[in-house]
C-alpha positions as CSV (number, residue, x, y, z in Angstrom):
1,X,-54.1,32.5,-92.0
2,X,-53.7,34.5,-88.9
3,X,-50.0,34.7,-89.3
4,X,-50.2,36.0,-92.9
5,X,-52.9,38.5,-92.1
6,X,-50.8,40.0,-89.4
7,X,-47.9,40.6,-91.8
8,X,-44.3,41.2,-90.9
9,X,-45.1,43.7,-88.1
10,X,-47.2,41.2,-86.2
11,X,-44.5,38.5,-86.3
12,X,-42.8,39.5,-83.0
13,X,-46.2,39.5,-81.2
14,X,-47.0,36.0,-82.5
15,X,-43.6,34.7,-81.5
16,X,-44.1,36.0,-78.0
17,X,-47.5,34.3,-77.7
18,X,-46.1,31.0,-78.9
19,X,-43.2,31.1,-76.4
20,X,-45.7,31.8,-73.5
21,X,-47.8,28.8,-74.5
22,X,-44.8,26.5,-74.7
23,X,-43.5,27.6,-71.3
24,X,-46.9,27.1,-69.7
25,X,-47.2,23.6,-71.2
26,X,-43.7,22.5,-70.0
27,X,-44.4,23.9,-66.5
28,X,-47.5,21.8,-66.2
29,X,-45.7,18.7,-67.4
30,X,-43.1,19.0,-64.7
31,X,-45.4,19.9,-61.9
32,X,-47.9,17.1,-62.5
33,X,-45.9,14.1,-61.4
34,X,-44.3,15.9,-58.4
35,X,-47.6,17.0,-56.9
36,X,-50.2,14.5,-58.1
37,X,-48.2,11.6,-56.8
38,X,-47.5,12.1,-53.1
39,X,-45.3,9.0,-52.9
40,X,-42.7,10.6,-55.1
41,X,-42.4,13.5,-52.7
42,X,-41.4,11.4,-49.8
43,X,-38.0,10.2,-51.1
44,X,-37.3,13.7,-52.2
45,X,-37.6,14.9,-48.6
46,X,-35.4,12.1,-47.3
47,X,-32.3,14.1,-48.2
48,X,-32.5,17.8,-47.2
49,X,-30.0,18.9,-49.8
50,X,-32.2,17.5,-52.6
51,X,-35.6,18.1,-51.2
52,X,-35.5,21.9,-51.2
53,X,-35.4,22.6,-55.0
54,X,-37.5,19.6,-56.0
55,X,-40.6,20.3,-53.9
56,X,-40.5,24.0,-53.1
57,X,-40.2,25.2,-56.8
58,X,-43.5,23.9,-58.1
59,X,-45.3,24.7,-54.9
60,X,-44.4,28.4,-55.2
61,X,-44.3,29.1,-58.9
62,X,-47.3,27.0,-60.2
63,X,-50.8,28.0,-59.0
64,X,-52.2,24.8,-60.6
65,X,-50.2,22.7,-58.2
66,X,-51.4,24.5,-55.1
67,X,-54.4,22.3,-54.4
68,X,-52.6,18.9,-54.3
69,X,-49.6,20.5,-52.6
70,X,-51.5,20.7,-49.3
71,X,-50.8,17.0,-48.8
72,X,-47.0,17.6,-48.8
73,X,-45.2,20.1,-46.6
74,X,-44.4,23.4,-48.3
75,X,-41.3,25.5,-47.6
76,X,-41.2,29.2,-47.6
77,X,-38.1,31.3,-48.1
78,X,-37.7,31.5,-44.4
79,X,-37.7,27.7,-44.2
80,X,-35.1,27.5,-46.9
81,X,-32.7,29.7,-44.9
82,X,-33.4,27.8,-41.7
83,X,-30.9,25.1,-40.5
84,X,-33.3,23.2,-38.3
85,X,-34.6,20.0,-39.7
86,X,-38.0,18.4,-39.0
87,X,-37.3,15.3,-36.9
88,X,-40.4,13.5,-38.1
89,X,-39.4,13.3,-41.7
90,X,-35.7,14.2,-42.0
91,X,-32.9,11.7,-41.4
92,X,-29.2,12.3,-40.7
93,X,-27.1,13.1,-43.7
94,X,-25.0,10.4,-45.2
95,X,-22.2,12.7,-46.0
96,X,-18.8,11.7,-44.5
97,X,-17.7,13.2,-41.2
98,X,-14.9,15.7,-41.1
99,X,-11.8,14.3,-39.5
100,X,-11.3,15.6,-36.0
101,X,-14.9,16.4,-35.5
102,X,-16.3,14.7,-32.3
103,X,-19.0,12.1,-33.1
104,X,-22.3,12.3,-31.2
105,X,-23.0,9.2,-29.1
106,X,-25.4,6.7,-30.5
107,X,-28.0,5.3,-28.2
108,X,-29.4,1.8,-28.5
109,X,-32.5,2.8,-26.6
110,X,-34.2,5.8,-25.0
111,X,-32.7,7.1,-21.8
112,X,-34.6,6.6,-18.6
113,X,-36.2,9.7,-17.2
114,X,-33.9,11.0,-14.5
115,X,-35.3,11.4,-11.0
116,X,-34.3,14.8,-9.7
117,X,-37.1,15.3,-7.1
118,X,-35.6,14.4,-3.7
119,X,-39.1,13.6,-2.4
120,X,-39.4,10.8,-5.0
121,X,-35.9,9.4,-4.2
122,X,-35.6,6.4,-1.8
123,X,-32.4,4.6,-1.4
124,X,-33.7,2.1,1.3
125,X,-36.6,0.9,-0.9
126,X,-35.2,-2.6,-1.6
127,X,-38.3,-4.8,-1.8
128,X,-40.7,-4.3,-4.7
129,X,-44.3,-3.8,-3.8
130,X,-43.5,-4.3,-0.1
131,X,-42.8,-2.1,2.8
132,X,-39.2,-2.0,4.0
133,X,-38.7,-1.9,7.8
134,X,-37.8,1.6,9.0
135,X,-37.7,3.0,5.5
136,X,-39.6,6.2,6.0
137,X,-39.4,7.1,2.3
138,X,-40.8,3.8,1.0
139,X,-44.0,4.6,-1.0
140,X,-45.3,1.1,-0.3
141,X,-45.6,1.8,3.4
142,X,-48.9,2.8,4.8
143,X,-49.8,4.8,7.9
144,X,-50.2,1.5,9.8
145,X,-46.7,0.5,8.8
146,X,-45.3,3.8,10.0
147,X,-46.8,3.4,13.4
148,X,-44.5,0.4,14.2
149,X,-41.3,2.0,13.0
150,X,-38.7,2.7,15.7
151,X,-36.6,5.2,13.6
152,X,-35.9,6.2,10.0
153,X,-32.9,4.3,8.6
154,X,-32.3,7.1,6.1
155,X,-33.3,10.4,7.8
156,X,-32.1,12.8,5.1
157,X,-32.3,12.4,1.3
158,X,-30.4,15.0,-0.8
159,X,-29.3,15.3,-4.4
160,X,-25.9,16.3,-5.7
161,X,-23.9,18.1,-3.0
162,X,-22.0,20.2,-5.6
163,X,-25.0,22.4,-6.3
164,X,-25.1,25.8,-4.6
165,X,-28.7,25.3,-3.4
166,X,-30.6,22.0,-3.4
167,X,-33.7,20.5,-1.9
168,X,-33.5,18.0,1.0
169,X,-36.1,15.6,2.2
170,X,-36.0,15.1,5.9
171,X,-37.8,12.1,7.5
172,X,-38.3,11.5,11.2
173,X,-40.6,9.6,13.5
174,X,-42.9,11.1,16.1
175,X,-42.8,8.4,18.7
176,X,-44.6,10.4,21.4
177,X,-47.8,10.5,19.4
178,X,-50.5,7.9,19.7
179,X,-50.1,6.1,17.3
180,X,-46.6,7.1,16.2
181,X,-46.5,8.6,12.7
182,X,-43.9,9.7,10.2
183,X,-42.9,13.4,9.8
184,X,-41.8,14.6,6.4
185,X,-40.3,18.0,5.7
186,X,-38.8,19.5,2.5
187,X,-36.1,22.0,3.2
188,X,-33.6,24.0,1.3
189,X,-29.9,23.4,1.9
190,X,-27.2,26.0,1.0
191,X,-23.7,24.9,0.0
192,X,-21.2,27.2,1.8
193,X,-18.5,26.5,-0.8
194,X,-17.8,29.3,-3.3
195,X,-17.0,26.7,-5.9
196,X,-20.5,25.2,-6.5
197,X,-22.8,24.5,-9.5
198,X,-25.5,27.1,-9.9
199,X,-27.6,25.3,-12.5
200,X,-27.3,22.2,-14.6
201,X,-28.1,23.0,-18.2
202,X,-27.1,19.6,-19.7
203,X,-30.0,17.3,-18.8
204,X,-28.7,14.2,-20.6
205,X,-25.8,14.1,-18.1
206,X,-28.3,13.2,-15.4
207,X,-28.6,9.6,-16.7
208,X,-26.3,7.0,-18.3
209,X,-26.6,6.1,-22.0
210,X,-27.3,2.4,-22.7
211,X,-24.3,1.1,-24.7
212,X,-24.9,-0.6,-28.0
213,X,-24.0,-4.3,-27.9
214,X,-22.0,-5.3,-31.0
215,X,-23.6,-8.1,-33.1
216,X,-23.3,-9.4,-36.7
217,X,-25.5,-6.7,-38.1
218,X,-23.9,-3.6,-36.5
219,X,-20.3,-4.7,-36.2
220,X,-19.1,-3.0,-39.4
221,X,-20.9,0.2,-38.5
222,X,-19.4,0.3,-35.0
223,X,-15.9,-0.4,-36.5
224,X,-16.2,2.6,-38.7
225,X,-17.5,4.7,-35.9
226,X,-14.6,3.8,-33.6
227,X,-12.0,4.5,-36.3
228,X,-10.7,1.0,-36.5
229,X,-7.6,-0.5,-35.0
230,X,-4.2,1.1,-34.7
231,X,-1.3,-1.2,-35.2
232,X,2.3,-0.2,-34.7
233,X,5.1,-2.3,-36.1
234,X,8.2,-2.4,-33.9
235,X,11.6,-3.8,-34.8
236,X,12.3,-7.2,-33.3
237,X,16.0,-6.3,-32.8
238,X,16.3,-3.6,-30.1
239,X,18.9,-0.9,-30.4
240,X,22.1,-1.1,-28.4
241,X,21.3,2.2,-26.6
242,X,17.9,1.1,-25.5
243,X,19.0,-2.3,-24.3
244,X,21.9,-0.8,-22.3
245,X,19.7,1.8,-20.7
246,X,17.1,-0.8,-19.6
247,X,19.7,-3.2,-18.2
248,X,20.0,-2.9,-14.4
249,X,23.5,-2.3,-13.1
250,X,22.9,-3.5,-9.5
251,X,20.8,-5.7,-7.4
252,X,18.0,-4.0,-5.4
253,X,16.2,-5.2,-2.4
254,X,13.9,-8.1,-3.1
255,X,15.2,-8.8,-6.6
256,X,15.8,-12.5,-7.2
257,X,19.4,-13.6,-7.5
258,X,20.1,-14.6,-11.1
259,X,22.4,-17.5,-11.9
260,X,24.2,-18.5,-15.2
261,X,22.0,-20.7,-17.3
262,X,20.6,-21.3,-20.7
263,X,17.5,-19.3,-20.0
264,X,17.1,-15.8,-18.6
265,X,14.8,-17.1,-15.9
266,X,17.5,-19.0,-13.9
267,X,17.6,-18.0,-10.2
268,X,19.3,-19.3,-7.1
269,X,16.7,-21.6,-5.5
270,X,16.1,-21.9,-1.8
271,X,13.7,-24.8,-1.0
272,X,10.9,-23.9,1.3
273,X,7.5,-25.3,2.4
274,X,4.6,-23.9,0.5
275,X,1.1,-25.3,1.3
276,X,2.3,-28.1,3.4
277,X,5.5,-29.2,5.2
278,X,6.9,-30.7,2.0
279,X,9.8,-28.9,0.3
280,X,9.2,-26.9,-2.8
281,X,12.3,-26.2,-5.0
282,X,10.9,-23.2,-6.9
283,X,11.4,-20.6,-4.3
284,X,13.9,-18.0,-5.5
285,X,16.4,-16.4,-3.2
286,X,16.0,-12.6,-3.1
287,X,18.7,-10.0,-2.6
288,X,19.1,-8.8,1.1
289,X,16.2,-11.0,2.2
290,X,17.6,-13.3,4.8
291,X,15.5,-16.4,5.1
292,X,15.5,-19.7,7.0
293,X,13.2,-22.7,6.2
294,X,12.7,-26.2,7.5
295,X,10.8,-28.7,5.4
296,X,10.3,-32.4,4.7
297,X,11.2,-34.3,1.5
298,X,9.8,-37.6,0.4
299,X,12.6,-40.1,-0.1
300,X,13.0,-43.6,-1.4
301,X,16.0,-45.6,-0.5
302,X,16.2,-47.1,-4.0
303,X,16.2,-43.7,-5.7
304,X,18.5,-41.8,-3.3
305,X,21.5,-41.7,-5.6
306,X,19.4,-40.1,-8.4
307,X,17.7,-37.4,-6.4
308,X,19.3,-34.0,-7.2
309,X,17.9,-32.4,-4.0
310,X,20.0,-34.8,-1.9
311,X,23.3,-34.0,-3.7
312,X,26.0,-31.4,-2.8
313,X,26.4,-30.5,-6.5
314,X,22.8,-29.3,-6.7
315,X,23.5,-26.5,-4.2
316,X,27.2,-25.7,-5.0
317,X,27.2,-25.9,-8.9
318,X,25.1,-22.7,-9.7
319,X,27.1,-19.6,-10.5
320,X,25.5,-16.3,-9.3
321,X,25.6,-13.3,-11.6
322,X,27.5,-10.3,-10.1
323,X,24.7,-7.9,-11.3
324,X,21.5,-8.8,-13.1
325,X,21.7,-9.7,-16.8
326,X,25.5,-9.6,-16.7
327,X,28.2,-12.0,-17.9
328,X,30.4,-11.8,-14.8
329,X,29.8,-14.9,-12.6
330,X,30.5,-15.5,-8.9
331,X,31.1,-19.2,-8.1
332,X,29.8,-20.6,-4.9
333,X,32.7,-21.8,-2.7
334,X,32.2,-24.6,-0.2
335,X,33.3,-23.2,3.1
336,X,32.6,-26.1,5.5
337,X,31.1,-29.6,5.3
338,X,30.0,-31.3,8.5
339,X,28.9,-35.0,8.7
340,X,26.1,-36.1,11.1
341,X,26.0,-39.7,11.9
342,X,22.9,-41.7,12.9
343,X,23.6,-41.0,16.6
344,X,23.7,-37.2,15.8
345,X,27.4,-36.7,16.3
346,X,29.0,-34.1,14.0
347,X,32.3,-34.5,12.3
348,X,34.1,-32.0,10.1
349,X,35.1,-33.3,6.7
350,X,38.3,-32.0,5.1
351,X,39.4,-32.2,1.5
352,X,36.8,-34.6,0.2
353,X,35.5,-32.4,-2.6
354,X,31.9,-32.8,-3.8
355,X,30.4,-36.0,-2.4
356,X,27.4,-37.7,-4.0
357,X,24.8,-39.8,-2.3
358,X,25.7,-43.5,-2.2
359,X,23.7,-46.6,-1.3
360,X,25.3,-48.9,1.3
361,X,24.1,-52.3,2.4
362,X,24.7,-53.2,6.1
363,X,23.4,-56.7,6.7
364,X,19.6,-56.7,6.4
365,X,19.3,-52.9,6.4
366,X,20.3,-50.5,3.6
367,X,21.6,-46.9,4.2
368,X,21.9,-43.9,2.0
369,X,24.9,-41.8,3.0
370,X,26.2,-38.3,1.9
371,X,22.8,-36.8,1.7
372,X,22.3,-33.1,2.3
373,X,20.5,-32.3,5.6
374,X,21.4,-28.5,6.0
375,X,22.3,-25.8,3.6
376,X,23.5,-22.3,4.6
377,X,24.4,-19.6,2.0
378,X,26.5,-16.6,3.0
379,X,26.7,-13.9,0.4
380,X,29.1,-10.9,0.6
381,X,27.8,-7.8,-1.2
382,X,29.1,-4.3,-1.8
383,X,27.4,-1.0,-1.2
384,X,26.8,-0.6,-4.9
385,X,24.5,-3.7,-5.0
386,X,26.9,-6.2,-6.4
387,X,27.6,-9.8,-5.3
388,X,31.3,-10.2,-4.4
389,X,31.6,-13.6,-2.8
390,X,29.3,-16.6,-2.2
391,X,30.1,-19.3,0.3
392,X,28.2,-22.5,1.2
393,X,28.1,-24.5,4.5
394,X,26.6,-28.0,4.4
395,X,25.6,-30.7,6.8
396,X,25.5,-34.2,5.4
397,X,24.0,-37.3,6.9
398,X,22.6,-40.8,6.5
399,X,19.1,-42.2,6.5
400,X,17.9,-45.8,6.5
401,X,15.3,-47.6,4.4
402,X,12.7,-47.0,7.1
403,X,12.7,-43.2,6.6
404,X,10.2,-41.9,4.1
405,X,10.3,-38.2,5.1
406,X,13.7,-36.5,5.3
407,X,14.0,-33.3,7.3
408,X,16.1,-30.6,5.6
409,X,17.0,-27.0,6.7
410,X,17.9,-24.1,4.3
411,X,19.2,-20.7,5.3
412,X,20.6,-17.6,3.5
413,X,22.0,-14.4,4.9
414,X,23.8,-11.4,3.5
415,X,27.0,-9.6,4.8
416,X,28.1,-6.2,3.5
417,X,31.7,-5.9,2.4
418,X,33.9,-3.8,4.8
419,X,31.4,-3.7,7.6
420,X,32.4,-4.7,11.1
421,X,30.1,-6.5,13.5
422,X,28.6,-4.3,16.1
423,X,28.5,-5.9,19.6
424,X,25.0,-6.1,21.1
425,X,23.8,-6.5,24.6
426,X,20.8,-8.6,23.5
427,X,18.5,-9.1,20.6
428,X,16.2,-7.5,21.2
429,X,16.0,-7.5,25.0
430,X,18.9,-7.1,27.3
431,X,20.8,-10.3,28.5
432,X,21.9,-10.5,32.1
433,X,25.6,-9.7,32.5
434,X,26.0,-7.6,29.3
435,X,26.9,-3.9,29.5
436,X,24.3,-1.2,29.1
437,X,24.4,0.7,25.8
438,X,24.5,4.5,26.4
439,X,25.4,7.6,24.6
440,X,24.9,11.4,24.0
441,X,22.6,13.5,21.9
442,X,24.6,16.6,20.8
443,X,21.5,18.5,19.7
444,X,17.8,18.0,19.6
445,X,16.6,15.9,16.6
446,X,20.0,14.3,16.0
447,X,21.0,10.7,16.6
448,X,22.7,9.2,19.5
449,X,26.5,9.3,19.6
450,X,28.2,6.3,21.2
451,X,31.8,5.4,22.0
452,X,33.4,2.5,20.2
453,X,34.3,0.9,23.6
454,X,31.2,-1.0,24.5
455,X,32.5,-1.5,28.0
456,X,33.1,2.2,28.6
457,X,29.7,3.7,27.6
458,X,28.1,3.6,31.1
459,X,30.6,3.1,33.9
460,X,30.9,3.4,37.7
461,X,33.8,3.9,40.1
462,X,36.0,0.8,40.6
463,X,36.8,-0.3,44.1
464,X,40.5,-0.8,44.8
465,X,42.3,-2.8,47.5
466,X,43.9,0.2,48.9
467,X,40.6,2.1,49.0
468,X,42.4,5.2,47.7
469,X,40.3,7.3,45.3
470,X,43.3,9.1,43.9
471,X,45.2,5.9,43.2
472,X,42.3,4.3,41.3
473,X,41.4,7.5,39.4
474,X,40.4,6.6,35.8
475,X,39.8,2.9,36.5
476,X,36.1,2.3,36.1
477,X,33.8,-0.8,35.6
478,X,30.9,-1.0,33.2
479,X,27.3,-1.2,34.4
480,X,26.2,-4.7,33.7
481,X,22.5,-5.5,33.2
482,X,20.9,-7.3,36.2
483,X,23.9,-6.8,38.5
484,X,23.4,-4.7,41.6
485,X,26.7,-3.2,42.5
486,X,28.1,-1.0,45.3
487,X,31.6,0.4,45.1
488,X,33.6,3.1,46.9
489,X,36.8,4.5,48.1
490,X,38.3,7.0,50.6
491,X,39.6,10.4,49.8
492,X,42.2,11.7,52.4
493,X,42.6,15.5,52.5
494,X,45.5,17.3,54.1
495,X,45.8,21.0,54.5
496,X,43.3,23.6,53.5
497,X,41.6,22.9,50.0
498,X,39.0,25.3,48.7
499,X,35.5,23.7,48.9
500,X,34.6,24.5,45.3
501,X,37.6,22.8,43.8
502,X,37.1,19.8,46.2
503,X,33.4,19.4,45.2
504,X,34.3,19.5,41.5
505,X,37.0,16.8,42.0
506,X,34.7,14.5,43.9
507,X,31.9,14.9,41.3
508,X,34.3,14.0,38.6
509,X,35.3,10.8,40.5
510,X,31.7,9.8,40.9
511,X,30.4,10.5,37.4
512,X,33.5,9.7,35.4
513,X,34.9,11.5,32.3
514,X,31.7,11.2,30.2
515,X,28.5,10.5,32.0
516,X,25.8,9.5,29.4
517,X,22.6,11.3,28.6
518,X,20.7,8.4,27.1
519,X,20.5,4.6,27.7
520,X,19.2,2.2,25.1
521,X,15.9,0.7,25.9
522,X,16.8,-2.6,24.1
523,X,20.1,-4.4,23.8
524,X,20.0,-3.9,19.9
525,X,18.7,-0.3,19.8
526,X,20.2,1.6,16.8
527,X,21.7,5.0,17.3
528,X,19.4,6.6,14.6
529,X,16.3,5.4,16.4
530,X,16.1,8.0,19.2
531,X,12.6,6.8,20.3
532,X,14.3,3.5,21.4
533,X,16.5,5.4,23.9
534,X,15.6,6.4,27.5
535,X,16.9,9.7,28.9
536,X,18.8,9.7,32.1
537,X,17.2,11.7,34.9
538,X,19.8,13.5,37.0
539,X,18.7,14.5,40.5
540,X,20.8,16.3,43.2
541,X,20.0,15.9,46.9
542,X,21.5,18.4,49.4
543,X,21.8,17.9,53.1
544,X,19.3,19.6,55.4
545,X,22.2,21.1,57.4
546,X,22.9,24.5,56.0
547,X,26.5,25.2,55.2
548,X,28.6,27.4,53.0
549,X,29.5,24.5,50.7
550,X,28.1,21.1,49.9
551,X,30.4,18.2,49.0
552,X,28.9,15.3,46.8
553,X,29.7,11.9,48.4
554,X,27.4,9.3,46.8
555,X,25.9,8.5,43.4
556,X,23.0,6.2,43.3
557,X,21.9,4.8,39.9
558,X,18.5,3.2,39.7
559,X,17.5,1.3,36.5
560,X,13.9,0.2,36.1
561,X,13.1,-2.5,33.5
562,X,10.2,-4.6,32.5
563,X,9.4,-7.8,30.7
564,X,8.3,-7.0,27.1
565,X,6.7,-9.2,24.5
566,X,5.4,-12.8,24.7
567,X,5.0,-14.7,27.9
568,X,6.9,-17.6,26.4
569,X,10.0,-15.5,25.6
570,X,9.9,-12.2,27.4
571,X,12.5,-9.6,26.5
572,X,14.1,-7.2,29.0
573,X,13.4,-3.5,28.3
574,X,14.7,-0.5,30.2
575,X,11.9,2.0,30.9
576,X,13.6,4.5,33.3
577,X,17.1,5.5,34.5
578,X,17.6,7.8,37.4
579,X,21.0,9.1,38.7
580,X,20.8,10.7,42.2
581,X,23.8,12.7,43.6
582,X,23.8,13.0,47.4
583,X,25.8,15.9,49.1
584,X,26.8,16.7,52.7
585,X,28.2,19.9,54.3
586,X,31.9,20.4,54.2
587,X,33.6,18.8,57.2
588,X,35.3,20.8,59.9
589,X,38.8,21.9,59.0
590,X,41.7,19.9,60.5
591,X,45.2,18.7,59.7
592,X,43.9,15.5,58.1
593,X,40.4,14.6,56.9
594,X,38.9,11.5,55.3
595,X,35.8,11.5,53.1
596,X,34.1,8.2,52.0
597,X,32.8,8.2,48.4
598,X,30.4,5.5,47.2
599,X,28.5,4.5,44.1
600,X,25.5,2.1,43.9
601,X,23.6,0.5,41.0
602,X,20.2,-1.0,41.5
603,X,18.0,-2.8,39.0
604,X,14.3,-2.8,39.7
605,X,11.8,-5.1,37.9
606,X,8.6,-3.1,37.4
607,X,6.9,-5.7,35.2
608,X,3.1,-5.9,35.8
609,X,1.8,-9.4,36.5
610,X,0.7,-11.1,33.4
611,X,-3.1,-11.5,33.1
612,X,-4.9,-13.5,30.5
613,X,-7.0,-11.1,28.4
614,X,-10.2,-12.1,26.8
615,X,-12.2,-10.1,24.3
616,X,-15.3,-8.5,25.9
617,X,-18.6,-10.3,24.9
618,X,-20.7,-8.4,22.4
619,X,-23.6,-6.4,23.7
620,X,-27.0,-6.4,22.0
621,X,-28.6,-3.0,21.9
622,X,-32.0,-3.7,20.3
623,X,-35.1,-1.7,20.6
624,X,-38.6,-3.2,20.0
625,X,-41.0,-1.0,18.0
626,X,-43.7,0.9,19.9
627,X,-46.7,-1.2,20.8
628,X,-44.9,-4.4,19.9
629,X,-47.0,-6.4,22.3
630,X,-50.3,-4.7,21.2
631,X,-53.0,-5.6,22.0
632,X,-51.8,-7.7,24.9
633,X,-50.1,-4.9,26.7
């Protein structure tokens, strides 16, 4: 009736009122479950992306929902624009992580509170709820405990030394007080370095995070967090270029010598004792490592023919590879075979080939002959690290049925191809009767230069039967270690000879053509080891009688040496060499004059007497605490 009364002109107004009523009703229908039921608001807040429109819209637009909305948190426009979530109600988003973004570390428990106050730090506090002796920072110690302390075991406690400025707790004991007490000071220390830390703004770095232990519940989650496993499939067949590049072309020092065999792990074996005196056959021979072993092997007379370690073929059959992993083989040639009988006489065997152990019965006893007693390998190698030749020297023998342990010796040494043996005067110390090794140093820092003639490195004037210096000029004898020598000759002068020319001629006769500057301290000193050479001190002595010219007439060489090393096998070592040239005034002129020239060599033993040395007994430096005997003293 109202609609018809209003007529066509009132129709728009009526339509507007109806639409307002419908909108109000729908708004109340939506707002009622969201506000009246607080339990429904909680899951809506669990996801921040969905919580904003679901809760904030009715709380702002609908006044009817304002009263119950107090129980749920409301969000203003400022809250909607904020990116900070409330930790009490919001959880991390379940959206996938962008690849390449670093993942925040997950903690299985809360971090312990870091201790940054140096006054609360105590590194000597080891006993819980007890006072540690001399630990001045122990909070469990009382004033009575401090009175018996002798010192503070940790006098200064500081933090991280990389800071520019830090606190330091200084502890000390006042022992002059009665009773003694602890003194505590808190000071400020300045780091003088310009590269120091001013302030630490990352507090979690002060403590360690507890790692999460994987179990059956969190294993899948930890696998996803770690990104899973990364497997790379490689071809089983290597390429030719890579295999050739990785293959060594020479032997290096200490590399085992490979032999031809079915497996790549075949090496030349050199038996040696391991944990006991028994022989172990698994010791590989290494390149340029000369070795010598002596060990025992358990033998049984009934099984001697079947034991490989007693046969010649066991040591001569392997073929050494010229270089590692190559196909070129170097056969081992038998150089010599010696046979040692039961009475220890040696006999050289010729043209018998490879002998095998054989069992022989002699009356009531049984013998096993042709067994290997000694093995000696000699390998010739080149400068490029290749094996060129290999030779074998053997000593065979016989043992009876009463022998249960057979003694064997094994040796290997290396010789470089093209090298010549260098004569030595001892190894390492000098041997009596061998010449002294001497040479020159052309410039400071360089090695010693020696002549190839070992007998002509350090020489003296040779005495001739005619005692004529000019007739024996150029004939000289080497200085032999341990031999005191005196030699001389006569120089006859006729007519007037200038003194300067005469002095130069006589000095050349005494010193020789090349007088050395250095003498080797040991008989095997190498030329490149300058520290093993002793300089020759040259001293000139002139006569007290003043004259226009001085003529040298005598050369005295004094060599001081000492015993070096063990008392059981001392080695002779030269420690000082002095050459003294003695001169006299020129004799009076006359129709014929004779000058006697002499040379002496003296060896002086300057070894100190050997004394048995014992280590000094330990001293106990202990201090009792103050008032230790209180109240008795």
